[in-house]
C-alpha positions as CSV (number, residue, x, y, z in Angstrom):
1,M,0.0,0.0,-0.2
2,H,1.0,3.5,-1.0
3,A,0.0,6.5,1.3
4,P,-1.0,9.3,-0.9
5,S,0.7,12.7,-0.4
6,E,-0.6,15.7,0.9
7,E,-1.6,17.0,-2.7
8,K,-3.6,14.0,-3.5
9,N,-7.5,14.2,-3.3
10,N,-9.6,13.2,-0.8
11,D,-11.2,10.2,-2.7
12,S,-7.5,8.8,-2.8
13,K,-6.9,9.3,0.8
14,D,-10.5,8.1,2.0
15,S,-9.5,5.0,-0.2
16,F,-6.1,4.6,1.0
17,Y,-7.5,4.5,5.0
18,D,-10.5,2.6,4.2
19,E,-7.9,-0.1,2.8
20,L,-5.8,0.2,5.7
21,G,-8.7,-0.2,8.3
22,Q,-9.6,-3.3,6.4
23,V,-6.3,-4.7,6.9
24,I,-5.9,-3.7,10.6
25,D,-9.0,-5.2,11.4
26,N,-8.1,-8.5,9.8
27,F,-4.8,-8.7,12.1
28,P,-4.8,-11.4,14.8
29,K,-6.0,-10.1,18.0
30,Y,-2.5,-10.1,19.8
31,H,-1.7,-7.7,22.5
32,I,0.6,-5.6,20.5
33,K,0.1,-4.1,17.2
34,I,2.9,-2.0,15.3
35,L,2.0,-0.1,11.9
36,L,5.2,1.2,10.4
37,G,5.2,3.3,7.2
38,D,5.8,6.3,5.3
39,F,2.4,8.3,5.9
40,K,3.5,11.6,4.9
41,V,2.2,13.5,7.7
42,K,2.5,16.4,10.0
43,V,1.2,16.1,13.1
44,G,0.9,19.3,15.4
45,R,1.4,19.8,19.4
46,V,-2.1,20.4,20.1
47,N,-3.2,19.8,23.8
48,I,-6.4,17.6,22.4
49,L,-4.2,15.3,20.5
50,K,-1.5,14.5,23.3
51,L,-3.3,11.2,24.3
52,T,-2.7,9.9,20.8
53,I,0.6,11.7,19.4
54,G,2.4,12.3,22.7
55,N,5.0,15.4,23.2
56,E,7.5,14.6,20.6
57,S,5.8,16.6,17.8
58,L,8.5,19.3,15.8
59,H,5.1,20.8,14.2
60,Q,2.7,23.4,15.8
61,D,0.1,22.8,13.2
62,S,-1.0,19.4,11.6
63,N,-1.5,19.1,8.0
64,D,-4.6,16.8,6.3
65,N,-2.9,13.7,6.3
66,G,-1.7,14.3,9.9
67,V,-5.1,15.0,10.9
68,R,-6.0,11.8,9.2
69,I,-3.6,9.5,10.9
70,V,-4.6,10.9,14.3
71,N,-8.4,9.8,13.5
72,F,-7.5,6.7,12.1
73,A,-5.0,5.8,15.4
74,T,-7.9,6.8,17.6
75,S,-10.6,4.8,15.9
76,K,-8.4,1.9,15.9
77,T,-7.2,2.4,19.7
78,L,-3.5,2.9,18.5
79,V,-1.3,5.9,19.4
80,V,1.1,7.7,17.0
81,M,4.7,7.7,17.7
82,S,7.0,10.2,16.4
83,I,10.7,10.0,16.1
84,H,12.4,12.2,18.4
85,T,14.1,14.3,15.6
86,Y,13.3,15.7,12.0
87,T,13.2,13.4,9.3
88,W,13.4,15.3,6.2
89,T,15.7,17.9,5.2
90,S,15.0,20.2,1.8
91,P,17.4,20.3,-0.8
92,D,19.0,23.7,0.4
93,G,19.4,22.1,3.7
94,K,17.1,24.9,5.4
95,T,13.8,23.5,6.0
96,H,13.4,20.4,8.3
97,N,10.2,18.3,8.5
98,Q,9.3,15.5,11.1
99,I,6.9,13.4,8.6
100,D,7.7,9.9,9.5
101,H,5.8,8.5,12.4
102,T,4.5,4.9,13.5
103,D,1.3,4.0,15.2
104,R,1.5,1.3,18.2
């Protein structure tokens, strides 16, 4: 499965998360589920999201994909774990983003 980028339309994003949800729902009922992937998200440091994302985000605001991954994680009783540093640097070396996260 390939996560749609931020620029993709809502239909392709909805389709991706519907398919991902079906996959997660078919996992055996183990105690721990870890979902790794390049979800192309920015998750902001908003107090209301702290139970789902913790305190490790570099961003103030979430992009659309960030909101989607948080909603998905919440609906599947998962949490979004961020890597504690930026994970992408622009070609000119001036812009850093934290766009890689895991769901657990």
